[in-house]
N, C-alpha and C positions, 0 to 999 in steps of 0.2 A: 569560835571564829564563822563567817560566813560562809559560806564557799561556791557557789549555784543557785539558780530559782530559775526554778521548773512549773511551766504553768500558774499557778500562782501563791506555791509554796516555794522560801527558802529552806537550803540542805545547810547547817554547820559539819563541821568535824566531829562535833560531837553523833550527828546523826551518820558519816560515816563511820566511824568508830563501831556505831549500833548492828550495822550490818554486817563489818568485819567479824567481830566477835560470833556473829548469830551462826556466821558457816562457819565460826571455826580456827581465825587468829588467836592465837595464841603468844604472849613473852617467851622469848626465844627461835620460833619460829624464822629460821631464810625464806623470805617471800622474792617472789620474782615476777616482777608487772610489767606484763604488756597489753596497750592503756590506746583505750578510744575517746580521749576525756571532752569532746563535743557533746556525745552524747547523753551525758547526763543533763545539761542544761547550759541559763547560760551564765557564765561566772561575774562572780561578784568582785573581784581584784583581777589587775592584770598582771597576763599572762604567766611571765618570772615571779612575779608572788603569789600566781593562783600556783603550779607548780609547783612551786615550792615548797608552800602551807601544805599539800598532797603528800608531797616524800617525807614532809616531816609528823603528819599522822600516823603516815606507815610505820616512821622510825622508831616513835614510841608505843603502838600497837606491837613491835617485834621487839621490846631494847633493847639495855645493849649487850645481856646474850646473843641476840639474833641478828637478822643478815635481812639486808635491803640490795636486790639486784635489777638492776632496771635495765632492759635493753635498749645499744646504743651502738647500731645494728649502718658499719657504712658498707657493705661491699666493696672496697675499694681496691681490693686485689683484682676482682672480677670485672669492673671497670679499668684496669690496668693505670693506678690510681693511689701515690704517695696514704700512708695511712697516716696520718697525724694524730697520735694521742693524745694530743690535749685541743685540734682545733679544726679536724675534721668529721661535720658536720652528724647529728645522727640523720636517716635515713626511715624511722619506722618511727615519729614522729615529735615533738619537742620534752616531753615530760623526764628524759634522760641529759638530753642538753643540758634541763635546766638542774637537774642533780648532783653534775658536776660540775656547779656553780658553786656547788655548797662545800663546808668546810668536810676537809679530814676522807672526801668520796674518790675512789681510784679505780681510772680505769684498764681493763684490760686490753695485751695488745695483740687479739686477735683484728686481723687485716678485712672479718668480714662481719662475724658476732661476737663483736663488740660488746661488755657491759659493761655499769656503773655499779661501782659497791663500793656499800660503804656493812660495816658488823666486825664482830667476834672473831671469821674465819676468811679476814679479807685476804691474807697470806694464802690460804687454801685455795679459793678461789680465782687470787692471780695467777697460779699455776698452772698451766694449762698448758698443752705437747701444739700437734701444728698436725691433730687431725682436726678441721673445726665443725667435723658431729660425729666425732669419735671416741676413740679412747684417750680420758685426758682431757677430753676437751670441756666449755664449761656444764655442758647437756649432759657430763657423765658427773661433775661433780657435782647439779643440781640432785640427779641419781643416787651416789653415794651422800649427801649431806640432808636427802629424802626433801630437800626443799618445795611448799606449795607455789604452784602456781599460780597465780591473780590472772582475769582476764575481765581489763577493769573499766567494762562499761561495752562489752563485744563481748557475751559468751564463743563467735564462732572467728576472734583471735588469738593469737597466741600459741600456735602449737609446733615452734619450731624445735620443742623438743621429740615430735612424734619424727622429724626428719631423720635426730638422732638414735629413734626407737627403728624405722627405715634401714637406718646401716648395722644395728647389733644386729639385727635380723638377716641382715644380708637377702634386702629384695632383690630380685631381676631385675630390677627396671630405672634401677639408680649404679654408679660408677664410679673407681674415684680419678678426680684430674688434682694432676698437682697446674700451682700456682705460685707465683713468684711475685717479688714487687720491693718496695723500698718503706721501711717504719720507720716514722720518724720516733723518736721517746720523747719522755717529758723532759729531758735536760737541749731538746731541741738532736740530739746523733744520730744520725742517718744509720740503719745497718738493712744490707740484703736480707731475706726471713723469704724462703719457700715452706706451703704450707698447703695440705693431702683435701679435697672435700671431694664429698661423695656428690656426685649428682646429676642430673636425671637425664637422661636415654627420650631426648626429641623427640626422637622417632622414633614415638611409640606410646603409651598408656600409661604417664608414668605422674599426674599432676593429685596431690594429693586431696578426695575431697574433706574443706573442714569443716560443713556442718552434718557430717557422717561421721566423723570423730568424737564430735562434740554431741552429739547425738547418741551414742553409741556412749561415754562415756557418765553420762548423768543418765540413761536407762541405767543402769551399776550403781548409780548411786557414789560412783564417785566425785564426778564433779561437777556440785552442789552451786546452786546458783541465787540470787534475792536480786530483788530489785532498787534501784537506784534513782529515785527521780527519774530522768529520763531513757536512765541506761539499766543496764544489768552485768550486776556482779558476780565473778565464778569461780573457785577453789575451788584446788583439784592438789592431790601427797604424787608427787614425781611417782615414789615405790610405787602404788596403789596402778597409778598410772602406765608404768613399766610392766606391770604385771602385765594388768590385762591387755593391753596394746600387742606384745611378745605372745600371748596367748594367741589372739587373735591372727597373727600373722601369719605365724606359725602354723598356722591351717588354712590360712588363702593368704594369697603375697598382696595379691588385690584388693581385697577386700574392704580400705578404704581411695581406693581410686575415684577416680571421678568416673 
């Protein structure tokens, strides 16, 4: 099926699969996809249909034994908003919102970093703790299951996992902060929730340089890249990323800061 046009060439689902196969995606993988779809070219389908075809293609690649996870971050508790599992829109692109409309897709109940999920390990990924960037968070699960992070369109996008690693490394420029609010579940039932989010010290150097992180991982061969239309797709394994970043942070906690 035709997906997008870039310059004079039309790219299909088969073209997309070929690129992802070349980057090491195989059946059984757990894929965490951070996307900037507009970079690839002009869509050949309406937005929602286009997004869902992308999701279906990724599901076919990871197979029945794999998993697809797409961020639907809302930052609801940071904004003093109710987190409505069914209706709070993603603030990190439309792909996750479109994925949520597909059959058997579930959403984690994290009021800051929620994910849309479908796959064999859904129950494990849904079982998250109160630390949104710490133990038993989604990012901890990604590490445990050695998920593959896909930077889908922009290789400098999709490094929330590194903020989890900053938490694990206990970097001095972040600190635990409690947030509370209301979560409305899929049945419309509301409940109070308290979570812990390790945030940046805003009065000191603390902002991550995503390009610095990306080039560090590229140089080590951990982040593998391929062009596809006007965009670039990157793939990296969480355990390799974790080992490399944690080693670097142990040597210098400010190694990846702006």
